[in-house]
CHARMM internal coordinates of N, CA and C (Angstrom, degrees):
IC EDIT
DIST 1 N 1 CA 1.4447
DIST 1 CA 1 C 1.5230
ANGL 1 N 1 CA 1 C 108.42
DIST 1 C 2 N 1.2624
ANGL 1 CA 1 C 2 N 118.90
DIHE 1 N 1 CA 1 C 2 N -40.46
DIST 2 N 2 CA 1.4691
ANGL 1 C 2 N 2 CA 123.44
DIHE 1 CA 1 C 2 N 2 CA 179.54
DIST 2 CA 2 C 1.5146
ANGL 2 N 2 CA 2 C 110.39
DIHE 1 C 2 N 2 CA 2 C -63.08
DIST 2 C 3 N 1.3190
ANGL 2 CA 2 C 3 N 116.10
DIHE 2 N 2 CA 2 C 3 N -34.95
DIST 3 N 3 CA 1.4871
ANGL 2 C 3 N 3 CA 120.49
DIHE 2 CA 2 C 3 N 3 CA -179.96
DIST 3 CA 3 C 1.5310
ANGL 3 N 3 CA 3 C 108.57
DIHE 2 C 3 N 3 CA 3 C -69.01
DIST 3 C 4 N 1.3045
ANGL 3 CA 3 C 4 N 119.58
DIHE 3 N 3 CA 3 C 4 N -39.40
DIST 4 N 4 CA 1.4408
ANGL 3 C 4 N 4 CA 123.15
DIHE 3 CA 3 C 4 N 4 CA 178.08
DIST 4 CA 4 C 1.5272
ANGL 4 N 4 CA 4 C 110.74
DIHE 3 C 4 N 4 CA 4 C -61.89
DIST 4 C 5 N 1.3276
ANGL 4 CA 4 C 5 N 115.65
DIHE 4 N 4 CA 4 C 5 N -44.04
DIST 5 N 5 CA 1.3923
ANGL 4 C 5 N 5 CA 122.46
DIHE 4 CA 4 C 5 N 5 CA 177.80
DIST 5 CA 5 C 1.5256
ANGL 5 N 5 CA 5 C 110.52
DIHE 4 C 5 N 5 CA 5 C -61.48
DIST 5 C 6 N 1.2563
ANGL 5 CA 5 C 6 N 117.34
DIHE 5 N 5 CA 5 C 6 N -44.99
DIST 6 N 6 CA 1.4591
ANGL 5 C 6 N 6 CA 124.78
DIHE 5 CA 5 C 6 N 6 CA 179.89
DIST 6 CA 6 C 1.5351
ANGL 6 N 6 CA 6 C 109.09
DIHE 5 C 6 N 6 CA 6 C -61.79
DIST 6 C 7 N 1.3275
ANGL 6 CA 6 C 7 N 118.49
DIHE 6 N 6 CA 6 C 7 N -42.63
DIST 7 N 7 CA 1.4203
ANGL 6 C 7 N 7 CA 123.22
DIHE 6 CA 6 C 7 N 7 CA 179.74
DIST 7 CA 7 C 1.5417
ANGL 7 N 7 CA 7 C 112.03
DIHE 6 C 7 N 7 CA 7 C -64.40
DIST 7 C 8 N 1.2838
ANGL 7 CA 7 C 8 N 115.09
DIHE 7 N 7 CA 7 C 8 N -39.42
DIST 8 N 8 CA 1.4703
ANGL 7 C 8 N 8 CA 121.36
DIHE 7 CA 7 C 8 N 8 CA 177.54
DIST 8 CA 8 C 1.5179
ANGL 8 N 8 CA 8 C 110.99
DIHE 7 C 8 N 8 CA 8 C -67.18
DIST 8 C 9 N 1.3203
ANGL 8 CA 8 C 9 N 115.27
DIHE 8 N 8 CA 8 C 9 N -43.16
DIST 9 N 9 CA 1.4992
ANGL 8 C 9 N 9 CA 118.93
DIHE 8 CA 8 C 9 N 9 CA 179.66
DIST 9 CA 9 C 1.4999
ANGL 9 N 9 CA 9 C 110.88
DIHE 8 C 9 N 9 CA 9 C -65.06
DIST 9 C 10 N 1.3135
ANGL 9 CA 9 C 10 N 116.94
DIHE 9 N 9 CA 9 C 10 N -42.88
DIST 10 N 10 CA 1.4649
ANGL 9 C 10 N 10 CA 118.59
DIHE 9 CA 9 C 10 N 10 CA -177.18
DIST 10 CA 10 C 1.5511
ANGL 10 N 10 CA 10 C 109.94
DIHE 9 C 10 N 10 CA 10 C -66.79
DIST 10 C 11 N 1.3309
ANGL 10 CA 10 C 11 N 115.91
DIHE 10 N 10 CA 10 C 11 N -33.95
DIST 11 N 11 CA 1.4898
ANGL 10 C 11 N 11 CA 118.95
DIHE 10 CA 10 C 11 N 11 CA 175.81
DIST 11 CA 11 C 1.5322
ANGL 11 N 11 CA 11 C 108.63
DIHE 10 C 11 N 11 CA 11 C -62.97
DIST 11 C 12 N 1.3140
ANGL 11 CA 11 C 12 N 117.70
DIHE 11 N 11 CA 11 C 12 N -43.75
DIST 12 N 12 CA 1.4762
ANGL 11 C 12 N 12 CA 121.44
DIHE 11 CA 11 C 12 N 12 CA 178.43
DIST 12 CA 12 C 1.5323
ANGL 12 N 12 CA 12 C 109.65
DIHE 11 C 12 N 12 CA 12 C -64.22
DIST 12 C 13 N 1.2928
ANGL 12 CA 12 C 13 N 118.82
DIHE 12 N 12 CA 12 C 13 N -43.40
DIST 13 N 13 CA 1.4349
ANGL 12 C 13 N 13 CA 121.75
DIHE 12 CA 12 C 13 N 13 CA -179.90
DIST 13 CA 13 C 1.4870
ANGL 13 N 13 CA 13 C 112.93
DIHE 12 C 13 N 13 CA 13 C -62.08
DIST 13 C 14 N 1.3323
ANGL 13 CA 13 C 14 N 116.43
DIHE 13 N 13 CA 13 C 14 N -30.94
DIST 14 N 14 CA 1.4455
ANGL 13 C 14 N 14 CA 122.47
DIHE 13 CA 13 C 14 N 14 CA -179.91
DIST 14 CA 14 C 1.5270
ANGL 14 N 14 CA 14 C 112.45
DIHE 13 C 14 N 14 CA 14 C -70.66
DIST 14 C 15 N 1.3345
ANGL 14 CA 14 C 15 N 115.60
DIHE 14 N 14 CA 14 C 15 N -14.22
DIST 15 N 15 CA 1.4772
ANGL 14 C 15 N 15 CA 119.38
DIHE 14 CA 14 C 15 N 15 CA -179.45
DIST 15 CA 15 C 1.5529
ANGL 15 N 15 CA 15 C 106.67
DIHE 14 C 15 N 15 CA 15 C -104.91
DIST 15 C 16 N 1.3012
ANGL 15 CA 15 C 16 N 114.02
DIHE 15 N 15 CA 15 C 16 N 107.41
DIST 16 N 16 CA 1.5060
ANGL 15 C 16 N 16 CA 118.12
DIHE 15 CA 15 C 16 N 16 CA -175.57
DIST 16 CA 16 C 1.5501
ANGL 16 N 16 CA 16 C 110.77
DIHE 15 C 16 N 16 CA 16 C -70.32
DIST 16 C 17 N 1.2906
ANGL 16 CA 16 C 17 N 118.51
DIHE 16 N 16 CA 16 C 17 N -7.76
DIST 17 N 17 CA 1.4904
ANGL 16 C 17 N 17 CA 120.24
DIHE 16 CA 16 C 17 N 17 CA 178.73
DIST 17 CA 17 C 1.5645
ANGL 17 N 17 CA 17 C 110.97
DIHE 16 C 17 N 17 CA 17 C -81.71
DIST 17 C 18 N 1.2928
ANGL 17 CA 17 C 18 N 115.33
DIHE 17 N 17 CA 17 C 18 N -14.68
DIST 18 N 18 CA 1.5117
ANGL 17 C 18 N 18 CA 119.73
DIHE 17 CA 17 C 18 N 18 CA -178.90
DIST 18 CA 18 C 1.5333
ANGL 18 N 18 CA 18 C 107.21
DIHE 17 C 18 N 18 CA 18 C -94.06
DIST 18 C 19 N 1.3108
ANGL 18 CA 18 C 19 N 117.53
DIHE 18 N 18 CA 18 C 19 N 114.98
DIST 19 N 19 CA 1.4493
ANGL 18 C 19 N 19 CA 121.70
DIHE 18 CA 18 C 19 N 19 CA 179.44
DIST 19 CA 19 C 1.5150
ANGL 19 N 19 CA 19 C 110.28
DIHE 18 C 19 N 19 CA 19 C -66.60
DIST 19 C 20 N 1.3438
ANGL 19 CA 19 C 20 N 116.06
DIHE 19 N 19 CA 19 C 20 N 151.30
DIST 20 N 20 CA 1.4316
ANGL 19 C 20 N 20 CA 120.58
DIHE 19 CA 19 C 20 N 20 CA 176.04
DIST 20 CA 20 C 1.5110
ANGL 20 N 20 CA 20 C 112.49
DIHE 19 C 20 N 20 CA 20 C -59.30
DIST 20 C 21 N 1.2936
ANGL 20 CA 20 C 21 N 116.82
DIHE 20 N 20 CA 20 C 21 N -35.85
DIST 21 N 21 CA 1.4670
ANGL 20 C 21 N 21 CA 119.20
DIHE 20 CA 20 C 21 N 21 CA -179.56
DIST 21 CA 21 C 1.5239
ANGL 21 N 21 CA 21 C 111.98
DIHE 20 C 21 N 21 CA 21 C -59.87
DIST 21 C 22 N 1.3855
ANGL 21 CA 21 C 22 N 114.54
DIHE 21 N 21 CA 21 C 22 N -37.44
DIST 22 N 22 CA 1.4972
ANGL 21 C 22 N 22 CA 119.30
DIHE 21 CA 21 C 22 N 22 CA 176.66
DIST 22 CA 22 C 1.4997
ANGL 22 N 22 CA 22 C 112.01
DIHE 21 C 22 N 22 CA 22 C -63.42
DIST 22 C 23 N 1.2965
ANGL 22 CA 22 C 23 N 116.46
DIHE 22 N 22 CA 22 C 23 N -40.80
DIST 23 N 23 CA 1.5004
ANGL 22 C 23 N 23 CA 120.90
DIHE 22 CA 22 C 23 N 23 CA 178.22
DIST 23 CA 23 C 1.5646
ANGL 23 N 23 CA 23 C 109.93
DIHE 22 C 23 N 23 CA 23 C -66.38
DIST 23 C 24 N 1.3323
ANGL 23 CA 23 C 24 N 112.57
DIHE 23 N 23 CA 23 C 24 N -43.70
DIST 24 N 24 CA 1.5072
ANGL 23 C 24 N 24 CA 116.64
DIHE 23 CA 23 C 24 N 24 CA -179.85
DIST 24 CA 24 C 1.5088
ANGL 24 N 24 CA 24 C 109.58
DIHE 23 C 24 N 24 CA 24 C -60.33
DIST 24 C 25 N 1.3088
ANGL 24 CA 24 C 25 N 120.14
DIHE 24 N 24 CA 24 C 25 N -42.69
DIST 25 N 25 CA 1.4603
ANGL 24 C 25 N 25 CA 123.51
DIHE 24 CA 24 C 25 N 25 CA -177.99
DIST 25 CA 25 C 1.5484
ANGL 25 N 25 CA 25 C 109.26
DIHE 24 C 25 N 25 CA 25 C -71.66
DIST 25 C 26 N 1.3383
ANGL 25 CA 25 C 26 N 117.80
DIHE 25 N 25 CA 25 C 26 N -45.32
DIST 26 N 26 CA 1.4558
ANGL 25 C 26 N 26 CA 119.83
DIHE 25 CA 25 C 26 N 26 CA -176.60
DIST 26 CA 26 C 1.5286
ANGL 26 N 26 CA 26 C 112.82
DIHE 25 C 26 N 26 CA 26 C -59.76
DIST 26 C 27 N 1.2849
ANGL 26 CA 26 C 27 N 115.23
DIHE 26 N 26 CA 26 C 27 N -40.09
DIST 27 N 27 CA 1.4656
ANGL 26 C 27 N 27 CA 120.75
DIHE 26 CA 26 C 27 N 27 CA -176.20
DIST 27 CA 27 C 1.5467
ANGL 27 N 27 CA 27 C 111.40
DIHE 26 C 27 N 27 CA 27 C -96.83
DIST 27 C 28 N 1.2932
ANGL 27 CA 27 C 28 N 118.55
DIHE 27 N 27 CA 27 C 28 N 9.39
DIST 28 N 28 CA 1.4542
ANGL 27 C 28 N 28 CA 127.23
DIHE 27 CA 27 C 28 N 28 CA 172.85
DIST 28 CA 28 C 1.5146
ANGL 28 N 28 CA 28 C 113.68
DIHE 27 C 28 N 28 CA 28 C 54.47
DIST 28 C 29 N 1.3877
ANGL 28 CA 28 C 29 N 114.82
DIHE 28 N 28 CA 28 C 29 N 45.69
DIST 29 N 29 CA 1.4207
ANGL 28 C 29 N 29 CA 117.76
DIHE 28 CA 28 C 29 N 29 CA 172.05
DIST 29 CA 29 C 1.5287
ANGL 29 N 29 CA 29 C 105.90
DIHE 28 C 29 N 29 CA 29 C -76.80
DIST 29 C 30 N 1.3116
ANGL 29 CA 29 C 30 N 115.36
DIHE 29 N 29 CA 29 C 30 N 146.23
DIST 30 N 30 CA 1.4852
ANGL 29 C 30 N 30 CA 120.60
DIHE 29 CA 29 C 30 N 30 CA -175.03
DIST 30 CA 30 C 1.5418
ANGL 30 N 30 CA 30 C 112.60
DIHE 29 C 30 N 30 CA 30 C -71.76
DIST 30 C 31 N 1.3259
ANGL 30 CA 30 C 31 N 115.43
DIHE 30 N 30 CA 30 C 31 N -22.70
DIST 31 N 31 CA 1.4645
ANGL 30 C 31 N 31 CA 121.70
DIHE 30 CA 30 C 31 N 31 CA -177.47
DIST 31 CA 31 C 1.5366
ANGL 31 N 31 CA 31 C 109.57
DIHE 30 C 31 N 31 CA 31 C -165.14
DIST 31 C 32 N 1.3203
ANGL 31 CA 31 C 32 N 113.90
DIHE 31 N 31 CA 31 C 32 N 169.64
DIST 32 N 32 CA 1.4891
ANGL 31 C 32 N 32 CA 120.32
DIHE 31 CA 31 C 32 N 32 CA 174.76
DIST 32 CA 32 C 1.4947
ANGL 32 N 32 CA 32 C 108.83
DIHE 31 C 32 N 32 CA 32 C -64.23
DIST 32 C 33 N 1.3090
ANGL 32 CA 32 C 33 N 117.74
DIHE 32 N 32 CA 32 C 33 N -37.23
DIST 33 N 33 CA 1.4672
ANGL 32 C 33 N 33 CA 121.52
DIHE 32 CA 32 C 33 N 33 CA -179.75
DIST 33 CA 33 C 1.5877
ANGL 33 N 33 CA 33 C 111.47
DIHE 32 C 33 N 33 CA 33 C -65.47
DIST 33 C 34 N 1.3628
ANGL 33 CA 33 C 34 N 113.76
DIHE 33 N 33 CA 33 C 34 N -35.78
DIST 34 N 34 CA 1.4741
ANGL 33 C 34 N 34 CA 116.99
DIHE 33 CA 33 C 34 N 34 CA 176.72
DIST 34 CA 34 C 1.5167
ANGL 34 N 34 CA 34 C 111.66
DIHE 33 C 34 N 34 CA 34 C -67.12
DIST 34 C 35 N 1.3480
ANGL 34 CA 34 C 35 N 115.92
DIHE 34 N 34 CA 34 C 35 N -39.76
DIST 35 N 35 CA 1.4797
ANGL 34 C 35 N 35 CA 122.60
DIHE 34 CA 34 C 35 N 35 CA 176.17
DIST 35 CA 35 C 1.5607
ANGL 35 N 35 CA 35 C 110.36
DIHE 34 C 35 N 35 CA 35 C -62.45
DIST 35 C 36 N 1.2649
ANGL 35 CA 35 C 36 N 114.21
DIHE 35 N 35 CA 35 C 36 N -45.55
DIST 36 N 36 CA 1.5002
ANGL 35 C 36 N 36 CA 118.76
DIHE 35 CA 35 C 36 N 36 CA 177.46
DIST 36 CA 36 C 1.5241
ANGL 36 N 36 CA 36 C 111.76
DIHE 35 C 36 N 36 CA 36 C -59.93
DIST 36 C 37 N 1.3513
ANGL 36 CA 36 C 37 N 117.00
DIHE 36 N 36 CA 36 C 37 N -43.26
DIST 37 N 37 CA 1.4764
ANGL 36 C 37 N 37 CA 120.39
DIHE 36 CA 36 C 37 N 37 CA -179.56
DIST 37 CA 37 C 1.5412
ANGL 37 N 37 CA 37 C 107.79
DIHE 36 C 37 N 37 CA 37 C -66.25
DIST 37 C 38 N 1.3262
ANGL 37 CA 37 C 38 N 118.96
DIHE 37 N 37 CA 37 C 38 N -37.74
DIST 38 N 38 CA 1.4717
ANGL 37 C 38 N 38 CA 120.85
DIHE 37 CA 37 C 38 N 38 CA 178.05
DIST 38 CA 38 C 1.5210
ANGL 38 N 38 CA 38 C 109.61
DIHE 37 C 38 N 38 CA 38 C -59.95
DIST 38 C 39 N 1.3474
ANGL 38 CA 38 C 39 N 115.86
DIHE 38 N 38 CA 38 C 39 N -50.05
DIST 39 N 39 CA 1.4424
ANGL 38 C 39 N 39 CA 121.08
DIHE 38 CA 38 C 39 N 39 CA 179.41
DIST 39 CA 39 C 1.5320
ANGL 39 N 39 CA 39 C 112.63
DIHE 38 C 39 N 39 CA 39 C -58.11
DIST 39 C 40 N 1.2915
ANGL 39 CA 39 C 40 N 116.26
DIHE 39 N 39 CA 39 C 40 N -47.25
DIST 40 N 40 CA 1.4253
ANGL 39 C 40 N 40 CA 121.72
DIHE 39 CA 39 C 40 N 40 CA -179.74
DIST 40 CA 40 C 1.5226
ANGL 40 N 40 CA 40 C 110.36
DIHE 39 C 40 N 40 CA 40 C -57.85
DIST 40 C 41 N 1.3355
ANGL 40 CA 40 C 41 N 116.99
DIHE 40 N 40 CA 40 C 41 N -41.67
DIST 41 N 41 CA 1.4247
ANGL 40 C 41 N 41 CA 122.03
DIHE 40 CA 40 C 41 N 41 CA -178.64
DIST 41 CA 41 C 1.5531
ANGL 41 N 41 CA 41 C 112.76
DIHE 40 C 41 N 41 CA 41 C -69.84
DIST 41 C 42 N 1.3457
ANGL 41 CA 41 C 42 N 116.00
DIHE 41 N 41 CA 41 C 42 N -46.24
DIST 42 N 42 CA 1.4647
ANGL 41 C 42 N 42 CA 119.21
DIHE 41 CA 41 C 42 N 42 CA -171.90
DIST 42 CA 42 C 1.4801
ANGL 42 N 42 CA 42 C 114.13
DIHE 41 C 42 N 42 CA 42 C -99.09
DIST 42 C 43 N 1.3535
ANGL 42 CA 42 C 43 N 117.84
DIHE 42 N 42 CA 42 C 43 N -20.65
DIST 43 N 43 CA 1.5015
ANGL 42 C 43 N 43 CA 121.67
DIHE 42 CA 42 C 43 N 43 CA 178.06
DIST 43 CA 43 C 1.5284
ANGL 43 N 43 CA 43 C 113.45
DIHE 42 C 43 N 43 CA 43 C -111.96
DIST 43 C 44 N 1.2872
ANGL 43 CA 43 C 44 N 115.09
DIHE 43 N 43 CA 43 C 44 N -8.43
DIST 44 N 44 CA 1.4519
ANGL 43 C 44 N 44 CA 121.71
DIHE 43 CA 43 C 44 N 44 CA -179.25
DIST 44 CA 44 C 1.4938
ANGL 44 N 44 CA 44 C 113.17
DIHE 43 C 44 N 44 CA 44 C 64.44
DIST 44 C 45 N 1.2877
ANGL 44 CA 44 C 45 N 118.23
DIHE 44 N 44 CA 44 C 45 N 24.67
DIST 45 N 45 CA 1.4290
ANGL 44 C 45 N 45 CA 122.73
DIHE 44 CA 44 C 45 N 45 CA 179.68
DIST 45 CA 45 C 1.5193
ANGL 45 N 45 CA 45 C 109.84
DIHE 44 C 45 N 45 CA 45 C -161.75
DIST 45 C 46 N 1.3402
ANGL 45 CA 45 C 46 N 115.41
DIHE 45 N 45 CA 45 C 46 N 166.43
DIST 46 N 46 CA 1.4587
ANGL 45 C 46 N 46 CA 121.85
DIHE 45 CA 45 C 46 N 46 CA 176.96
DIST 46 CA 46 C 1.5353
ANGL 46 N 46 CA 46 C 108.72
DIHE 45 C 46 N 46 CA 46 C -76.30
DIST 46 C 47 N 1.3643
ANGL 46 CA 46 C 47 N 118.08
DIHE 46 N 46 CA 46 C 47 N 155.67
DIST 47 N 47 CA 1.4631
ANGL 46 C 47 N 47 CA 119.45
DIHE 46 CA 46 C 47 N 47 CA -179.17
DIST 47 CA 47 C 1.5248
ANGL 47 N 47 CA 47 C 113.48
DIHE 46 C 47 N 47 CA 47 C -60.45
DIST 47 C 48 N 1.3225
ANGL 47 CA 47 C 48 N 119.36
DIHE 47 N 47 CA 47 C 48 N -36.80
DIST 48 N 48 CA 1.4061
ANGL 47 C 48 N 48 CA 119.96
DIHE 47 CA 47 C 48 N 48 CA -177.78
DIST 48 CA 48 C 1.5765
ANGL 48 N 48 CA 48 C 110.39
DIHE 47 C 48 N 48 CA 48 C -69.98
DIST 48 C 49 N 1.2664
ANGL 48 CA 48 C 49 N 115.92
DIHE 48 N 48 CA 48 C 49 N -36.22
DIST 49 N 49 CA 1.4876
ANGL 48 C 49 N 49 CA 121.22
DIHE 48 CA 48 C 49 N 49 CA 179.45
DIST 49 CA 49 C 1.5221
ANGL 49 N 49 CA 49 C 107.92
DIHE 48 C 49 N 49 CA 49 C -69.49
DIST 49 C 50 N 1.3174
ANGL 49 CA 49 C 50 N 118.57
DIHE 49 N 49 CA 49 C 50 N -45.23
DIST 50 N 50 CA 1.4852
ANGL 49 C 50 N 50 CA 122.11
DIHE 49 CA 49 C 50 N 50 CA 176.65
DIST 50 CA 50 C 1.5139
ANGL 50 N 50 CA 50 C 110.05
DIHE 49 C 50 N 50 CA 50 C -52.32
DIST 50 C 51 N 1.3412
ANGL 50 CA 50 C 51 N 116.83
DIHE 50 N 50 CA 50 C 51 N -50.54
DIST 51 N 51 CA 1.4353
ANGL 50 C 51 N 51 CA 124.51
DIHE 50 CA 50 C 51 N 51 CA -176.68
DIST 51 CA 51 C 1.5471
ANGL 51 N 51 CA 51 C 109.33
DIHE 50 C 51 N 51 CA 51 C -61.71
DIST 51 C 52 N 1.3650
ANGL 51 CA 51 C 52 N 115.49
DIHE 51 N 51 CA 51 C 52 N -47.05
DIST 52 N 52 CA 1.4600
ANGL 51 C 52 N 52 CA 118.89
DIHE 51 CA 51 C 52 N 52 CA -179.84
DIST 52 CA 52 C 1.5357
ANGL 52 N 52 CA 52 C 111.77
DIHE 51 C 52 N 52 CA 52 C -58.43
DIST 52 C 53 N 1.3079
ANGL 52 CA 52 C 53 N 117.32
DIHE 52 N 52 CA 52 C 53 N -46.56
DIST 53 N 53 CA 1.4420
ANGL 52 C 53 N 53 CA 123.61
DIHE 52 CA 52 C 53 N 53 CA 179.84
DIST 53 CA 53 C 1.5422
ANGL 53 N 53 CA 53 C 113.09
DIHE 52 C 53 N 53 CA 53 C -63.82
DIST 53 C 54 N 1.3325
ANGL 53 CA 53 C 54 N 113.41
DIHE 53 N 53 CA 53 C 54 N -38.87
DIST 54 N 54 CA 1.4777
ANGL 53 C 54 N 54 CA 117.85
DIHE 53 CA 53 C 54 N 54 CA 176.63
DIST 54 CA 54 C 1.4724
ANGL 54 N 54 CA 54 C 113.26
DIHE 53 C 54 N 54 CA 54 C -61.79
DIST 54 C 55 N 1.3222
ANGL 54 CA 54 C 55 N 115.27
DIHE 54 N 54 CA 54 C 55 N -43.64
DIST 55 N 55 CA 1.4741
ANGL 54 C 55 N 55 CA 123.24
DIHE 54 CA 54 C 55 N 55 CA -179.52
DIST 55 CA 55 C 1.5070
ANGL 55 N 55 CA 55 C 109.50
DIHE 54 C 55 N 55 CA 55 C -64.74
DIST 55 C 56 N 1.3479
ANGL 55 CA 55 C 56 N 117.16
DIHE 55 N 55 CA 55 C 56 N -44.66
DIST 56 N 56 CA 1.4690
ANGL 55 C 56 N 56 CA 119.14
DIHE 55 CA 55 C 56 N 56 CA 179.79
DIST 56 CA 56 C 1.5366
ANGL 56 N 56 CA 56 C 111.01
DIHE 55 C 56 N 56 CA 56 C -65.24
DIST 56 C 57 N 1.3212
ANGL 56 CA 56 C 57 N 117.92
DIHE 56 N 56 CA 56 C 57 N -38.41
DIST 57 N 57 CA 1.4926
ANGL 56 C 57 N 57 CA 120.25
DIHE 56 CA 56 C 57 N 57 CA 179.48
DIST 57 CA 57 C 1.5679
ANGL 57 N 57 CA 57 C 108.05
DIHE 56 C 57 N 57 CA 57 C -64.42
DIST 57 C 58 N 1.3259
ANGL 57 CA 57 C 58 N 117.14
DIHE 57 N 57 CA 57 C 58 N -41.77
DIST 58 N 58 CA 1.4526
ANGL 57 C 58 N 58 CA 120.15
DIHE 57 CA 57 C 58 N 58 CA -178.64
DIST 58 CA 58 C 1.5604
ANGL 58 N 58 CA 58 C 109.49
DIHE 57 C 58 N 58 CA 58 C -62.66
DIST 58 C 59 N 1.3461
ANGL 58 CA 58 C 59 N 116.18
DIHE 58 N 58 CA 58 C 59 N -43.77
DIST 59 N 59 CA 1.4723
ANGL 58 C 59 N 59 CA 121.00
DIHE 58 CA 58 C 59 N 59 CA -179.46
DIST 59 CA 59 C 1.5146
ANGL 59 N 59 CA 59 C 108.11
DIHE 58 C 59 N 59 CA 59 C -64.81
DIST 59 C 60 N 1.3101
ANGL 59 CA 59 C 60 N 119.86
DIHE 59 N 59 CA 59 C 60 N -38.47
DIST 60 N 60 CA 1.4690
ANGL 59 C 60 N 60 CA 122.00
DIHE 59 CA 59 C 60 N 60 CA -179.12
DIST 60 CA 60 C 1.5745
ANGL 60 N 60 CA 60 C 107.43
DIHE 59 C 60 N 60 CA 60 C -67.01
DIST 60 C 61 N 1.2659
ANGL 60 CA 60 C 61 N 118.23
DIHE 60 N 60 CA 60 C 61 N -38.77
DIST 61 N 61 CA 1.5148
ANGL 60 C 61 N 61 CA 120.85
DIHE 60 CA 60 C 61 N 61 CA -178.58
DIST 61 CA 61 C 1.5258
ANGL 61 N 61 CA 61 C 107.08
DIHE 60 C 61 N 61 CA 61 C -67.64
DIST 61 C 62 N 1.2839
ANGL 61 CA 61 C 62 N 120.55
DIHE 61 N 61 CA 61 C 62 N -43.95
DIST 62 N 62 CA 1.4172
ANGL 61 C 62 N 62 CA 124.83
DIHE 61 CA 61 C 62 N 62 CA 178.79
DIST 62 CA 62 C 1.5109
ANGL 62 N 62 CA 62 C 111.32
DIHE 61 C 62 N 62 CA 62 C -59.56
DIST 62 C 63 N 1.3356
ANGL 62 CA 62 C 63 N 114.58
DIHE 62 N 62 CA 62 C 63 N -47.44
DIST 63 N 63 CA 1.4828
ANGL 62 C 63 N 63 CA 120.73
DIHE 62 CA 62 C 63 N 63 CA 177.83
DIST 63 CA 63 C 1.5076
ANGL 63 N 63 CA 63 C 110.83
DIHE 62 C 63 N 63 CA 63 C -58.61
DIST 63 C 64 N 1.2714
ANGL 63 CA 63 C 64 N 116.78
DIHE 63 N 63 CA 63 C 64 N -41.52
DIST 64 N 64 CA 1.4648
ANGL 63 C 64 N 64 CA 122.24
DIHE 63 CA 63 C 64 N 64 CA -177.77
DIST 64 CA 64 C 1.5563
ANGL 64 N 64 CA 64 C 111.17
DIHE 63 C 64 N 64 CA 64 C -66.50
DIST 64 C 65 N 1.3411
ANGL 64 CA 64 C 65 N 114.75
DIHE 64 N 64 CA 64 C 65 N -39.34
DIST 65 N 65 CA 1.4493
ANGL 64 C 65 N 65 CA 122.35
DIHE 64 CA 64 C 65 N 65 CA 176.75
DIST 65 CA 65 C 1.5270
ANGL 65 N 65 CA 65 C 109.81
DIHE 64 C 65 N 65 CA 65 C -57.60
DIST 65 C 66 N 1.3175
ANGL 65 CA 65 C 66 N 113.95
DIHE 65 N 65 CA 65 C 66 N -53.22
DIST 66 N 66 CA 1.4985
ANGL 65 C 66 N 66 CA 119.06
DIHE 65 CA 65 C 66 N 66 CA 179.79
DIST 66 CA 66 C 1.5395
ANGL 66 N 66 CA 66 C 111.71
DIHE 65 C 66 N 66 CA 66 C -62.68
DIST 66 C 67 N 1.2737
ANGL 66 CA 66 C 67 N 116.59
DIHE 66 N 66 CA 66 C 67 N -35.30
DIST 67 N 67 CA 1.4947
ANGL 66 C 67 N 67 CA 120.73
DIHE 66 CA 66 C 67 N 67 CA -178.66
DIST 67 CA 67 C 1.5356
ANGL 67 N 67 CA 67 C 106.63
DIHE 66 C 67 N 67 CA 67 C -68.30
DIST 67 C 68 N 1.3361
ANGL 67 CA 67 C 68 N 118.07
DIHE 67 N 67 CA 67 C 68 N -46.85
DIST 68 N 68 CA 1.4687
ANGL 67 C 68 N 68 CA 121.59
DIHE 67 CA 67 C 68 N 68 CA 177.62
DIST 68 CA 68 C 1.5317
ANGL 68 N 68 CA 68 C 114.30
DIHE 67 C 68 N 68 CA 68 C -63.69
DIST 68 C 69 N 1.3309
ANGL 68 CA 68 C 69 N 117.10
DIHE 68 N 68 CA 68 C 69 N -27.55
DIST 69 N 69 CA 1.4452
ANGL 68 C 69 N 69 CA 122.57
DIHE 68 CA 68 C 69 N 69 CA 177.42
DIST 69 CA 69 C 1.5213
ANGL 69 N 69 CA 69 C 112.05
DIHE 68 C 69 N 69 CA 69 C -82.88
DIST 69 C 70 N 1.2735
ANGL 69 CA 69 C 70 N 116.52
DIHE 69 N 69 CA 69 C 70 N -7.70
DIST 70 N 70 CA 1.4965
ANGL 69 C 70 N 70 CA 121.78
DIHE 69 CA 69 C 70 N 70 CA -179.14
DIST 70 CA 70 C 1.4767
ANGL 70 N 70 CA 70 C 112.90
DIHE 69 C 70 N 70 CA 70 C 74.50
DIST 70 C 71 N 1.3265
ANGL 70 CA 70 C 71 N 117.98
DIHE 70 N 70 CA 70 C 71 N 26.65
DIST 71 N 71 CA 1.4607
ANGL 70 C 71 N 71 CA 121.30
DIHE 70 CA 70 C 71 N 71 CA -178.25
DIST 71 CA 71 C 1.5011
ANGL 71 N 71 CA 71 C 108.02
DIHE 70 C 71 N 71 CA 71 C -94.61
END
COOR INIT
IC SEED 1 N 1 CA 1 C
IC BUILD
């Protein structure tokens, strides 16, 4: 069950259009600090850093696709 929750949270974190407050409310974290502690424990990073790295990875993949396509 914890893994399902983690999968859903990471999917939400991957979407920069979803505010952290919405994730905190949806998953019933008692506070932003509680959410941050959860992320540190299960993702080994803070939510903002996880999101930043996910966006950079996506951008790198897109760039590589265009490079491979010769665009």
